[in-house]
FIKOLZA-1660 file (N, C-alpha, C; in steps of 0.1 Angstrom, whole numbers, plus 5000, padded with zeros to 4 digits):
% residues 66
   i   px   py   pz ch aa at
   1 6300 2155 9221  A  M  N
   1 6294 2149 9232  A  M CA
   1 6299 2135 9234  A  M  C
   2 6302 2132 9247  A  Q  N
   2 6306 2118 9250  A  Q CA
   2 6295 2110 9255  A  Q  C
   3 6294 2098 9249  A  V  N
   3 6283 2088 9253  A  V CA
   3 6289 2076 9258  A  V  C
   4 6285 2071 9270  A  D  N
   4 6289 2059 9276  A  D CA
   4 6278 2049 9273  A  D  C
   5 6280 2039 9264  A  L  N
   5 6270 2031 9259  A  L CA
   5 6270 2018 9268  A  L  C
   6 6258 2014 9273  A  F  N
   6 6256 2002 9280  A  F CA
   6 6249 1992 9271  A  F  C
   7 6255 1982 9267  A  I  N
   7 6249 1972 9258  A  I CA
   7 6248 1959 9266  A  I  C
   8 6236 1955 9270  A  P  N
   8 6234 1943 9278  A  P CA
   8 6237 1930 9270  A  P  C
   9 6240 1920 9278  A  C  N
   9 6243 1907 9271  A  C CA
   9 6232 1902 9262  A  C  C
  10 6220 1906 9265  A  F  N
  10 6208 1902 9256  A  F CA
  10 6211 1907 9242  A  F  C
  11 6214 1920 9241  A  I  N
  11 6217 1926 9228  A  I CA
  11 6230 1920 9222  A  I  C
  12 6240 1919 9231  A  D  N
  12 6253 1914 9226  A  D CA
  12 6252 1900 9220  A  D  C
  13 6244 1891 9226  A  Q  N
  13 6243 1877 9222  A  Q CA
  13 6233 1875 9211  A  Q  C
  14 6221 1882 9212  A  L  N
  14 6210 1879 9203  A  L CA
  14 6209 1889 9191  A  L  C
  15 6213 1901 9193  A  F  N
  15 6212 1912 9183  A  F CA
  15 6224 1920 9182  A  F  C
  16 6236 1914 9179  A  P  N
  16 6248 1922 9180  A  P CA
  16 6248 1933 9170  A  P  C
  17 6242 1932 9158  A  D  N
  17 6241 1943 9148  A  D CA
  17 6235 1955 9154  A  D  C
  18 6226 1953 9163  A  T  N
  18 6219 1965 9169  A  T CA
  18 6229 1973 9177  A  T  C
  19 6238 1967 9185  A  G  N
  19 6248 1974 9192  A  G CA
  19 6258 1981 9183  A  G  C
  20 6262 1974 9173  A  F  N
  20 6272 1981 9163  A  F CA
  20 6265 1992 9156  A  F  C
  21 6253 1990 9152  A  N  N
  21 6245 2001 9145  A  N CA
  21 6243 2013 9154  A  N  C
  22 6240 2011 9166  A  M  N
  22 6239 2022 9176  A  M CA
  22 6251 2030 9177  A  M  C
  23 6263 2024 9177  A  V  N
  23 6276 2031 9178  A  V CA
  23 6277 2039 9165  A  V  C
  24 6274 2033 9153  A  K  N
  24 6275 2041 9141  A  K CA
  24 6266 2053 9140  A  K  C
  25 6254 2052 9145  A  V  N
  25 6244 2063 9145  A  V CA
  25 6249 2074 9154  A  V  C
  26 6254 2070 9166  A  L  N
  26 6259 2080 9176  A  L CA
  26 6271 2087 9170  A  L  C
  27 6280 2080 9164  A  E  N
  27 6292 2086 9158  A  E CA
  27 6289 2095 9147  A  E  C
  28 6279 2092 9138  A  K  N
  28 6275 2100 9128  A  K CA
  28 6268 2113 9133  A  K  C
  29 6263 2112 9145  A  A  N
  29 6257 2124 9151  A  A CA
  29 6267 2133 9158  A  A  C
  30 6280 2129 9157  A  G  N
  30 6290 2136 9163  A  G CA
  30 6294 2133 9177  A  G  C
  31 6290 2121 9182  A  C  N
  31 6293 2117 9196  A  C CA
  31 6305 2108 9196  A  C  C
  32 6312 2109 9207  A  T  N
  32 6324 2100 9210  A  T CA
  32 6318 2089 9219  A  T  C
  33 6318 2077 9214  A  V  N
  33 6312 2066 9221  A  V CA
  33 6322 2058 9228  A  V  C
  34 6319 2055 9241  A  H  N
  34 6327 2046 9249  A  H CA
  34 6319 2034 9253  A  H  C
  35 6325 2022 9253  A  Y  N
  35 6318 2010 9256  A  Y CA
  35 6328 2002 9264  A  Y  C
  36 6324 1996 9275  A  N  N
  36 6333 1988 9284  A  N CA
  36 6332 1973 9279  A  N  C
  37 6342 1968 9272  A  P  N
  37 6342 1954 9267  A  P CA
  37 6342 1944 9278  A  P  C
  38 6345 1948 9291  A  E  N
  38 6345 1939 9302  A  E CA
  38 6332 1938 9309  A  E  C
  39 6322 1945 9304  A  Q  N
  39 6309 1946 9309  A  Q CA
  39 6303 1931 9310  A  Q  C
  40 6296 1928 9320  A  T  N
  40 6290 1915 9322  A  T CA
  40 6275 1916 9322  A  T  C
  41 6269 1904 9323  A  C  N
  41 6254 1904 9323  A  C CA
  41 6248 1912 9335  A  C  C
  42 6238 1919 9332  A  C  N
  42 6230 1927 9342  A  C CA
  42 6220 1918 9349  A  C  C
  43 6217 1906 9344  A  G  N
  43 6207 1898 9350  A  G CA
  43 6193 1899 9344  A  G  C
  44 6191 1907 9334  A  Q  N
  44 6178 1909 9329  A  Q CA
  44 6171 1896 9323  A  Q  C
  45 6179 1887 9316  A  P  N
  45 6172 1875 9311  A  P CA
  45 6168 1866 9323  A  P  C
  46 6175 1865 9333  A  A  N
  46 6171 1857 9345  A  A CA
  46 6159 1863 9351  A  A  C
  47 6159 1877 9353  A  F  N
  47 6148 1883 9359  A  F CA
  47 6135 1881 9350  A  F  C
  48 6136 1882 9337  A  N  N
  48 6125 1880 9328  A  N CA
  48 6120 1866 9329  A  N  C
  49 6129 1856 9333  A  A  N
  49 6125 1842 9334  A  A CA
  49 6119 1839 9347  A  A  C
  50 6118 1849 9356  A  G  N
  50 6111 1847 9369  A  G CA
  50 6120 1844 9381  A  G  C
  51 6133 1845 9379  A  Y  N
  51 6142 1844 9390  A  Y CA
  51 6144 1857 9398  A  Y  C
  52 6133 1861 9404  A  W  N
  52 6133 1874 9411  A  W CA
  52 6139 1874 9425  A  W  C
  53 6140 1863 9431  A  D  N
  53 6145 1862 9445  A  D CA
  53 6161 1860 9445  A  D  C
  54 6167 1857 9434  A  K  N
  54 6181 1854 9434  A  K CA
  54 6189 1866 9427  A  K  C
  55 6200 1868 9433  A  K  N
  55 6209 1879 9427  A  K CA
  55 6217 1872 9416  A  K  C
  56 6213 1875 9404  A  I  N
  56 6220 1870 9392  A  I CA
  56 6224 1881 9383  A  I  C
  57 6236 1882 9380  A  G  N
  57 6241 1893 9371  A  G CA
  57 6248 1904 9379  A  G  C
  58 6251 1914 9372  A  R  N
  58 6258 1925 9378  A  R CA
  58 6249 1936 9383  A  R  C
  59 6252 1942 9395  A  D  N
  59 6245 1954 9400  A  D CA
  59 6248 1966 9391  A  D  C
  60 6239 1970 9384  A  T  N
  60 6241 1982 9374  A  T CA
  60 6237 1995 9380  A  T  C
  61 6234 1996 9393  A  S  N
  61 6230 2008 9399  A  S CA
  61 6241 2019 9399  A  S  C
  62 6254 2014 9398  A  E  N
  62 6265 2023 9397  A  E CA
  62 6265 2031 9384  A  E  C
  63 6258 2026 9374  A  L  N
  63 6257 2033 9361  A  L CA
  63 6248 2045 9361  A  L  C
  64 6239 2045 9371  A  Q  N
  64 6230 2056 9371  A  Q CA
  64 6236 2070 9374  A  Q  C
  65 6248 2070 9379  A  S  N
  65 6255 2082 9382  A  S CA
  65 6262 2088 9370  A  S  C
  66 6262 2081 9359  A  H  N
  66 6269 2085 9347  A  H CA
  66 6260 2091 9337  A  H  C
% end
């Protein structure tokens, strides 16, 4: 099974071990894991901080088709 893993900047910056461990778990389960190293912020931290009216971060709607 192929898995395209989306690791948001929140995990990348604050809990990097979580991302690495997720890859390990998926690989042990027999998955081939793909991760885009050029992935940018999705805007979740700004949204959580109350910046709802501004477009901050990347539009991740394209990921829904995968």
